[in-house]
C-alpha positions as CSV (number, residue, x, y, z in Angstrom):
1,M,-11.5,36.1,0.5
2,A,-10.1,32.5,0.9
3,T,-10.7,30.7,4.2
4,S,-7.5,29.9,6.1
5,L,-6.6,26.2,5.8
6,N,-5.6,26.3,9.4
7,N,-9.2,26.5,10.4
8,L,-10.2,23.4,8.4
9,P,-10.1,19.7,9.4
10,D,-6.9,17.8,8.7
11,F,-8.6,15.1,6.7
12,D,-5.3,13.2,6.0
13,K,-5.4,12.1,9.7
14,L,-8.8,10.4,9.1
15,W,-7.4,7.9,6.7
16,N,-8.1,4.2,7.4
17,Y,-6.8,2.4,4.3
18,S,-8.3,-0.9,5.3
19,K,-11.8,0.7,5.4
20,P,-11.9,3.1,2.4
21,D,-15.8,3.1,2.5
22,E,-15.8,4.5,6.0
23,T,-13.1,7.0,5.2
24,E,-15.0,8.2,2.1
25,K,-18.0,8.9,4.3
26,Q,-16.0,11.0,6.6
27,F,-14.4,12.9,3.7
28,R,-17.7,13.6,2.1
29,T,-19.1,14.9,5.4
30,I,-16.3,17.5,5.4
31,L,-16.9,18.2,1.7
32,D,-20.5,18.9,2.3
33,S,-19.6,21.5,4.9
34,L,-17.3,23.5,2.6
35,Q,-17.8,26.5,0.5
36,S,-15.6,25.3,-2.3
37,E,-15.3,28.7,-3.9
38,S,-13.5,30.0,-0.9
39,T,-11.3,27.0,-0.3
40,P,-10.3,25.7,-3.8
41,D,-6.9,24.5,-2.7
42,Y,-8.2,22.5,0.2
43,T,-11.3,21.2,-1.6
44,A,-9.3,20.0,-4.6
45,Q,-7.0,18.1,-2.3
46,L,-9.9,16.6,-0.4
47,L,-11.5,15.5,-3.7
48,T,-8.3,13.7,-4.7
49,Q,-8.5,11.7,-1.5
50,I,-12.2,10.9,-2.0
51,A,-11.1,9.6,-5.4
52,R,-8.5,7.4,-3.7
53,C,-11.2,5.9,-1.5
54,E,-13.3,5.2,-4.6
55,G,-10.3,3.5,-6.3
56,L,-9.6,1.3,-3.3
57,Q,-13.3,0.2,-3.6
58,M,-12.7,-0.6,-7.3
59,K,-15.0,2.3,-8.3
60,F,-12.6,3.4,-11.0
61,D,-15.0,5.3,-13.2
62,K,-16.3,7.3,-10.2
63,A,-12.7,7.9,-9.1
64,H,-11.8,9.4,-12.4
65,K,-14.9,11.6,-12.4
66,T,-14.0,12.9,-8.9
67,L,-10.5,13.6,-10.1
68,D,-12.0,15.5,-13.1
69,Q,-13.9,17.6,-10.6
70,A,-10.8,18.3,-8.6
71,E,-8.8,19.2,-11.8
72,K,-11.3,21.9,-12.8
73,M,-10.6,23.6,-9.5
74,I,-6.8,23.6,-9.8
75,N,-4.8,26.4,-11.4
76,E,-1.1,26.6,-12.1
77,D,-0.3,28.2,-8.8
78,M,-1.7,25.3,-6.8
79,T,1.4,23.1,-6.5
80,L,0.3,20.6,-3.8
81,P,-3.2,20.0,-5.3
82,T,-1.5,19.4,-8.6
83,V,0.9,16.9,-7.1
84,R,-1.9,15.1,-5.4
85,L,-4.0,15.1,-8.5
86,F,-1.2,13.4,-10.5
87,L,-0.6,10.9,-7.7
88,E,-4.2,9.8,-7.3
89,R,-4.9,9.7,-11.1
90,G,-1.8,7.5,-11.4
91,R,-3.0,5.2,-8.6
92,V,-6.5,4.8,-10.1
93,F,-4.9,3.9,-13.5
94,N,-2.6,1.4,-11.8
95,S,-5.3,-0.2,-9.6
96,S,-7.6,-0.6,-12.7
97,G,-4.9,-2.5,-14.5
98,N,-3.2,0.3,-16.5
99,P,0.3,0.7,-15.0
100,T,1.7,2.1,-18.2
101,K,-0.7,5.0,-18.0
102,S,0.2,5.7,-14.4
103,A,4.0,5.9,-14.7
104,P,4.1,9.3,-16.5
105,L,1.7,10.7,-13.9
106,F,3.9,9.5,-11.0
107,L,6.9,11.0,-12.7
108,K,5.2,14.4,-13.1
109,A,4.3,14.2,-9.4
110,W,7.9,13.4,-8.5
111,E,9.3,16.2,-10.5
112,I,6.9,18.9,-9.2
113,A,7.1,17.7,-5.5
114,R,10.9,17.4,-5.6
115,D,11.3,20.9,-7.0
116,A,8.9,22.4,-4.5
117,N,10.6,20.5,-1.5
118,L,7.4,18.6,-0.8
119,D,9.4,15.6,0.4
120,F,6.6,13.5,1.7
121,Y,4.8,13.6,-1.7
122,A,8.0,13.2,-3.7
123,V,8.8,10.0,-1.8
124,D,5.2,8.9,-2.4
125,A,5.6,9.4,-6.1
126,A,9.0,7.6,-6.2
127,H,7.6,4.7,-4.2
128,M,4.7,4.4,-6.7
129,L,7.2,4.3,-9.6
130,G,8.9,1.6,-7.7
131,I,5.6,-0.4,-7.8
132,V,4.6,0.1,-11.4
133,L,7.9,-0.2,-13.2
134,E,9.8,-3.4,-14.0
135,A,12.3,-4.8,-11.5
136,D,15.6,-2.9,-12.2
137,E,13.8,0.4,-12.7
138,A,11.7,-0.3,-9.6
139,L,14.7,-0.8,-7.5
140,E,16.3,2.4,-8.7
141,W,13.1,4.4,-7.8
142,N,12.8,2.7,-4.4
143,E,16.4,3.4,-3.6
144,R,15.9,7.1,-4.7
145,A,12.8,7.2,-2.4
146,C,14.8,5.8,0.5
147,Q,17.6,8.3,0.0
148,L,15.2,11.2,0.0
149,A,13.3,9.9,3.0
150,E,16.5,9.3,5.0
151,A,17.9,12.7,4.2
152,S,14.7,14.7,4.7
153,D,14.0,17.0,7.6
154,N,10.3,16.1,7.2
155,Q,9.2,13.4,9.6
156,R,6.3,12.4,7.4
157,A,8.8,11.7,4.6
158,K,11.0,9.7,7.0
159,N,7.9,7.6,7.9
160,W,7.9,6.2,4.4
161,L,11.0,4.0,5.2
162,G,9.0,1.1,6.5
163,A,6.9,0.9,3.4
164,L,9.9,1.3,1.2
165,Y,11.9,-1.5,2.9
166,N,8.8,-3.7,2.3
167,N,8.5,-2.7,-1.4
168,I,12.2,-3.3,-2.0
169,G,11.9,-6.7,-0.4
170,W,9.0,-7.7,-2.7
171,T,10.9,-6.3,-5.7
172,Y,13.9,-8.6,-4.9
173,H,11.3,-11.5,-4.4
174,S,10.0,-10.8,-7.9
175,K,13.6,-11.1,-9.2
176,G,14.0,-14.5,-7.5
177,D,16.6,-13.1,-5.0
178,Y,14.9,-14.4,-1.9
179,Q,18.0,-13.9,0.4
180,T,18.2,-10.2,-0.3
181,A,14.4,-10.0,0.0
182,L,14.7,-11.7,3.4
183,D,17.3,-9.1,4.5
184,F,15.0,-6.2,3.7
185,F,12.0,-7.8,5.4
186,Q,14.0,-8.4,8.5
187,K,15.2,-4.8,8.4
188,D,11.5,-3.8,7.9
189,E,10.5,-5.8,11.0
190,K,13.1,-4.1,13.1
191,W,12.1,-0.7,11.9
192,Y,8.5,-1.2,12.8
193,A,9.4,-2.9,16.1
194,E,11.4,0.1,17.2
195,R,8.3,2.2,16.6
196,E,6.0,-0.3,18.3
197,M,3.9,-0.5,15.1
198,T,2.7,-4.1,15.8
199,T,0.5,-4.7,12.8
200,Q,3.1,-3.6,10.3
201,M,5.7,-5.5,12.3
202,R,3.7,-8.7,12.0
203,I,3.3,-8.2,8.2
204,A,7.1,-7.8,7.9
205,R,7.7,-10.9,10.0
206,W,5.2,-12.9,7.8
207,S,7.0,-11.7,4.7
208,A,10.4,-12.7,6.1
209,A,9.1,-16.1,7.0
210,K,7.7,-16.6,3.5
211,M,11.2,-15.9,2.1
212,Q,12.7,-18.4,4.5
213,R,10.2,-21.0,3.1
214,L,11.3,-20.2,-0.4
215,L,14.9,-20.5,0.7
216,G,14.2,-24.0,2.0
217,E,14.2,-23.1,5.7
218,T,10.7,-24.5,5.9
219,A,10.6,-25.6,9.5
220,I,11.8,-22.2,10.7
221,A,9.2,-20.5,8.5
222,L,6.5,-22.7,9.9
223,A,7.4,-22.0,13.5
224,T,7.2,-18.3,12.8
225,Q,3.8,-18.6,11.0
226,F,2.4,-20.6,14.0
227,E,3.6,-17.9,16.3
228,L,1.8,-15.2,14.2
229,E,-1.3,-17.4,14.3
230,K,-1.2,-17.5,18.1
231,I,-0.7,-13.8,18.4
232,L,-3.9,-13.2,16.3
233,Q,-5.8,-15.8,18.2
234,A,-5.1,-13.9,21.4
235,I,-6.9,-10.8,19.9
236,N,-9.6,-12.9,18.3
237,E,-8.5,-12.3,14.7
238,Q,-7.7,-14.5,11.7
239,D,-5.5,-13.9,8.7
240,G,-5.9,-15.9,5.5
241,Y,-2.3,-15.1,4.4
242,I,-1.0,-16.7,7.6
243,F,-3.2,-19.7,7.0
244,E,-1.9,-19.9,3.4
245,E,1.8,-19.9,4.5
246,I,1.2,-22.5,7.2
247,A,-0.5,-24.7,4.6
248,E,2.4,-24.2,2.2
249,C,4.9,-25.0,4.8
250,L,3.1,-28.1,6.0
251,Y,2.6,-29.2,2.4
252,A,6.3,-28.8,1.6
253,L,7.2,-30.8,4.7
254,G,4.8,-33.6,3.7
255,K,2.5,-33.0,6.6
256,E,-1.3,-32.7,6.7
257,S,-2.2,-29.3,5.3
258,K,-5.8,-29.6,3.9
259,D,-7.5,-27.8,6.8
260,Y,-5.2,-24.8,6.6
261,F,-5.6,-24.6,2.8
262,H,-9.3,-24.7,3.3
263,K,-9.2,-21.9,5.9
264,A,-7.0,-19.8,3.7
265,F,-9.3,-20.2,0.8
266,E,-12.4,-19.3,2.9
267,L,-10.9,-16.0,3.9
268,L,-8.8,-15.0,0.9
269,S,-11.6,-15.8,-1.6
270,K,-13.4,-12.8,0.0
271,D,-10.6,-10.5,-1.1
272,A,-11.9,-8.8,-4.3
273,W,-8.3,-7.8,-5.4
274,L,-7.1,-11.4,-5.1
275,V,-10.1,-12.7,-7.0
276,R,-9.4,-10.3,-9.8
277,D,-5.6,-10.5,-9.9
278,E,-4.6,-14.0,-8.7
279,P,-7.4,-16.5,-9.6
280,Q,-4.9,-19.3,-10.0
281,R,-3.6,-18.8,-6.5
282,L,-7.1,-19.0,-5.1
283,E,-7.8,-22.1,-7.2
284,R,-4.7,-23.8,-5.8
285,L,-5.9,-23.1,-2.3
286,N,-9.4,-24.4,-3.1
287,Q,-8.1,-27.6,-4.7
288,L,-5.7,-28.4,-1.9
289,G,-8.3,-27.6,0.7
290,K,-10.8,-30.2,-0.5
């Protein structure tokens, strides 16, 4: 007889995306306590999230093996585990540099979740398609995700809107439409401010200021980045991306920028994803910081 899922920990509430190693440990503690034969639905879902932790740590082969383990437990009646399997398999492919392999998986997740009224996961799938596809298709999927999130009765689905405004902003940035990108980042900042989500609000504000720099409003952008630096100083934190933008603003204004380029490089060169994906960006910081 299957164990009631109501008696099991809600592992999704344990997620800390900035610390996937710690999250994985918590998930594995739960996994070790399970009798997987009596909780196949729950265990399969948990395994997909362990795989996501592994993918965020660049352990792509391990992530695929964990997903293989989950897949063996899933039958055709397990709708939600199937959706989550497709989502996480797609994310691992995308993170490992194979977005073309990930898109069909996200599309399958979208179709199944939409048909089953699993709005939160349908929005997730649509937002991932908005990430892995090219600009015009990406916008279509992000807009589709926004429409579903706004119309949904599911609060978790509605909570995607902040991330979607951010993604749409960066899609317009990639198209060179900095003004529309700025509009979405400012909308994003307001959305997070209304919910008192201060970290996400700062990220949106940083993004908006970067667009202002690219639009030639450099002095305004610099003032915002200095304000963000002071906010973090007050809580004894530093952010390499803020240092980078301060440096770029100072450089564009013909002012001394070397120290900020150096501080940006010192922090951002520790980011394994930037090291892999944007070596030229890091090299620029390094050279201008010398």
